[in-house]
C-alpha positions as CSV (number, residue, x, y, z in Angstrom):
1,M,-10.4,-3.6,62.5
2,R,-7.1,-5.4,62.5
3,N,-5.9,-7.5,59.6
4,R,-8.8,-6.2,57.4
5,E,-8.4,-3.8,54.5
6,Q,-11.0,-2.0,52.3
7,V,-10.2,-2.2,48.6
8,G,-12.1,-0.3,46.0
9,A,-12.1,-0.9,42.2
10,I,-13.8,0.8,39.3
11,T,-15.1,-1.6,36.7
12,F,-15.5,-0.8,33.0
13,T,-19.3,-1.2,33.3
14,G,-19.4,1.9,35.6
15,R,-20.0,-0.1,38.8
16,Y,-18.0,0.3,42.0
17,S,-16.9,-2.8,43.7
18,S,-15.9,-2.7,47.4
19,V,-14.0,-5.7,48.7
20,C,-13.4,-6.3,52.4
21,R,-10.7,-8.9,53.0
22,S,-10.1,-10.6,56.4
23,G,-7.6,-13.4,56.2
24,A,-8.9,-15.9,53.6
25,R,-12.4,-14.5,53.7
26,E,-13.6,-11.9,51.1
27,I,-16.8,-10.0,51.3
28,R,-17.8,-8.2,48.1
29,A,-20.4,-5.5,47.7
30,D,-21.3,-3.9,44.3
31,Y,-22.7,-0.4,44.1
32,A,-24.7,0.3,41.0
33,H,-25.7,3.7,39.6
34,P,-25.9,6.4,40.8
35,Q,-22.2,6.6,41.4
36,P,-20.8,8.5,44.3
37,P,-19.9,12.1,43.3
38,I,-16.2,11.4,43.8
39,L,-16.3,8.6,41.2
40,V,-18.1,10.9,38.7
41,R,-15.4,13.4,39.1
42,L,-12.7,10.7,38.8
43,G,-14.4,9.4,35.6
44,T,-14.4,12.9,34.1
45,M,-10.7,13.3,35.0
46,L,-9.8,9.9,33.4
47,H,-11.7,10.8,30.3
48,R,-9.7,14.1,30.0
49,L,-6.4,12.4,30.7
50,F,-6.9,9.5,28.3
51,P,-8.7,10.7,25.2
52,H,-8.8,8.5,22.1
53,A,-5.2,7.9,21.2
54,N,-5.7,8.6,17.5
55,E,-7.7,11.9,17.7
56,S,-4.5,13.9,17.0
57,L,-3.6,11.7,14.0
58,S,-7.1,12.1,12.6
59,S,-6.8,15.9,12.9
60,L,-3.5,15.8,11.1
61,A,-5.1,13.8,8.3
62,E,-7.8,16.5,8.1
63,I,-5.1,19.2,7.7
64,S,-3.5,17.2,4.9
65,A,-6.9,17.0,3.2
66,Q,-7.1,20.8,3.6
67,V,-3.9,21.0,1.5
68,G,-5.5,19.1,-1.3
69,E,-8.7,21.2,-1.1
70,A,-6.5,24.4,-1.3
71,A,-4.8,23.1,-4.4
72,A,-8.1,22.3,-5.9
73,L,-9.4,25.8,-5.2
74,L,-6.2,27.3,-6.8
75,S,-6.7,25.1,-9.8
76,E,-10.2,26.5,-10.2
77,M,-8.8,30.0,-9.9
78,V,-6.1,29.3,-12.6
79,G,-8.8,28.2,-15.0
80,S,-11.1,31.1,-14.3
81,P,-11.3,34.6,-15.9
82,V,-9.4,37.3,-14.1
83,A,-12.7,39.0,-13.2
84,E,-13.5,36.1,-10.9
85,Y,-10.1,36.2,-9.0
86,P,-11.2,38.4,-6.1
87,E,-14.1,36.1,-5.2
88,L,-12.0,33.0,-5.5
89,F,-9.2,34.5,-3.5
90,E,-11.7,35.3,-0.7
91,R,-12.6,31.6,-0.7
92,M,-8.9,30.8,-0.4
93,L,-8.6,33.1,2.6
94,T,-11.6,31.4,4.3
95,H,-10.1,28.0,3.6
96,E,-6.8,29.1,5.1
97,A,-8.6,30.4,8.2
98,D,-10.3,27.0,8.6
99,S,-7.0,25.3,8.3
100,T,-5.5,27.5,11.0
101,N,-8.5,26.7,13.3
102,L,-7.9,23.0,12.6
103,L,-4.2,23.5,13.5
104,F,-5.2,25.0,16.9
105,R,-7.6,22.2,17.5
106,T,-4.9,19.6,16.8
107,L,-2.5,21.3,19.1
108,T,-5.1,21.3,21.9
109,E,-5.7,17.6,21.4
110,V,-1.9,17.0,21.5
111,R,-1.5,18.9,24.7
112,S,-4.5,17.1,26.4
113,S,-3.5,13.6,25.3
114,F,-1.9,11.7,28.1
115,S,-0.3,9.1,25.8
116,P,-0.1,10.4,22.2
117,P,0.6,7.8,19.4
118,I,3.8,9.5,18.5
119,P,5.9,12.2,20.4
120,R,4.2,15.5,20.8
121,E,7.0,17.4,19.1
122,D,6.5,15.3,16.0
123,L,2.8,15.9,16.0
124,Y,3.4,19.6,16.2
125,T,6.0,19.6,13.5
126,L,3.7,17.7,11.1
127,A,0.8,20.0,11.8
128,R,2.9,23.1,11.3
129,K,4.4,21.9,8.0
130,L,1.0,20.9,6.6
131,T,-0.5,24.2,7.5
132,N,2.5,25.9,5.9
133,A,1.6,24.2,2.6
134,V,-1.9,25.7,2.8
135,E,-0.4,29.1,3.5
136,K,1.9,28.8,0.4
137,L,-1.0,28.0,-1.8
138,T,-3.0,30.9,-0.5
139,S,0.0,33.2,-1.2
140,A,0.1,31.9,-4.7
141,A,-3.6,32.8,-5.1
142,H,-2.8,36.2,-3.7
143,V,-0.1,36.8,-6.3
144,L,-2.6,35.8,-9.0
145,S,-5.1,38.3,-7.7
146,L,-2.6,41.1,-7.2
147,H,-1.1,40.9,-10.7
148,S,-4.1,39.5,-12.6
149,I,-1.9,36.7,-14.0
150,D,-3.5,34.4,-16.6
151,G,-2.7,32.4,-19.7
152,F,-0.9,29.5,-18.0
153,A,0.8,26.6,-19.7
154,T,-0.1,23.1,-18.7
155,H,2.9,23.0,-16.4
156,I,1.0,24.8,-13.7
157,T,-2.0,22.4,-13.7
158,S,0.5,19.5,-13.5
159,I,2.2,20.9,-10.4
160,L,-1.2,21.5,-8.8
161,D,-2.2,18.0,-9.6
162,I,1.0,16.7,-8.0
163,I,0.3,18.7,-4.8
164,Q,-3.2,17.2,-4.6
165,R,-1.6,13.7,-4.9
166,Q,0.9,14.6,-2.2
167,A,-2.0,15.6,0.1
168,V,-4.0,12.5,-0.6
169,L,-1.1,10.2,0.0
170,T,-0.2,11.9,3.2
171,A,-3.8,12.1,4.5
172,A,-4.0,8.3,3.9
173,V,-0.8,7.4,5.7
174,I,-1.0,9.7,8.8
175,P,-3.7,7.7,10.7
176,K,-1.4,4.6,10.3
177,L,1.4,6.2,12.2
178,A,0.1,4.6,15.4
179,D,1.4,1.3,13.8
180,I,4.2,2.2,11.5
181,R,4.6,-1.2,9.8
182,G,4.3,-1.2,6.0
183,L,4.7,2.6,5.5
184,D,8.0,2.6,3.7
185,N,6.4,2.9,0.2
186,Y,4.8,6.2,1.2
187,W,8.1,8.0,1.6
188,M,9.4,6.6,-1.7
189,D,6.2,7.6,-3.6
190,M,6.4,11.1,-2.1
191,L,10.0,11.5,-3.1
192,R,9.3,10.4,-6.6
193,I,6.3,12.8,-7.2
194,S,8.1,15.7,-5.4
195,R,10.9,15.4,-7.8
196,Q,8.4,15.4,-10.6
197,A,6.9,18.7,-9.3
198,L,10.4,20.3,-9.1
199,R,11.4,19.3,-12.6
200,T,8.0,20.5,-13.9
201,A,8.6,23.9,-12.2
202,E,12.1,24.1,-13.7
203,E,10.7,23.5,-17.2
204,Y,8.0,26.1,-16.7
205,D,10.6,28.6,-15.5
206,A,12.7,28.1,-18.6
207,Y,9.5,28.4,-20.7
208,I,8.5,31.8,-19.4
209,A,12.1,33.1,-19.3
210,E,12.3,32.6,-23.0
211,R,9.0,34.1,-23.9
212,Y,8.1,36.9,-21.4
213,T,9.4,40.4,-20.8
214,P,11.5,40.7,-17.6
215,E,8.6,42.3,-15.7
216,R,6.1,39.8,-16.8
217,Y,8.5,37.0,-16.0
218,R,9.0,38.3,-12.5
219,R,5.3,38.1,-11.8
220,Y,4.9,34.6,-13.1
221,A,8.1,33.5,-11.4
222,T,6.8,34.8,-8.1
223,F,3.7,32.8,-8.5
224,L,5.7,29.7,-9.5
225,A,7.9,30.1,-6.4
226,Q,4.9,29.8,-4.1
227,L,3.7,26.7,-5.9
228,T,7.1,25.1,-5.6
229,A,7.2,26.1,-1.9
230,A,3.9,24.3,-1.3
231,S,5.1,21.2,-2.9
232,N,8.3,21.3,-1.0
233,A,6.4,21.7,2.2
234,M,4.6,18.5,1.5
235,R,7.9,16.8,0.7
236,D,9.2,18.1,4.1
237,V,6.2,16.4,5.7
238,S,7.0,13.1,4.0
239,A,10.7,13.4,5.2
240,E,9.5,14.0,8.7
241,I,7.2,11.0,8.5
242,G,10.2,9.0,7.2
243,R,12.3,10.1,10.2
244,I,9.5,9.0,12.5
245,I,9.2,5.6,10.8
246,V,13.0,5.0,11.2
247,Q,13.1,6.3,14.8
248,E,10.1,4.3,16.0
249,S,11.1,1.1,14.2
């Protein structure tokens, strides 16, 4: 029919509206459920293309929480008898595996998101750095188990407490990256407590260097290096978030 056009629209209520226009006249017909098969397929495709925007940020926050849980497990191991190390290390390995699975889930969400809240490469970098912190804590637990290290000074528990604080702060700020306003204090807080972790590690290194034999010092220093690496990984996460804040401002 000349000068007539058929226009289709999908409404948010799941109804399909067909409009037939001819000059100034408009004839509208609404089709309720069941929807035509093509619309069902289209709805499925749209759901896959446009998942909830913040799912990837929520998964990142979960990985950060996993860092805090790993630090708590390691704190439990540090305070336990050497005989319990093998069992506690197995729990650390299970926790690390869970964190790796969460990383893969996050990357899947990032790939399937049509419009991620921040660039995909930034989401990947944050996820990988957070998982790296869990890996460093697991390596520290492995060193404890291999060398049956015990008798720690309070420096170690202080460092583990700081790592847990880093994880809590980061888990709280990540969901807010979709709207970056008011996040400047996070980076400054992370910088301050990260420096505190580094200074505490330096003090502990001096402490054991003065008191232990070279071989015993080497074992404790290896453990300390993994703890420091975990804290530094969280500091790297905060630096990356700071870069995102500046870039997206």
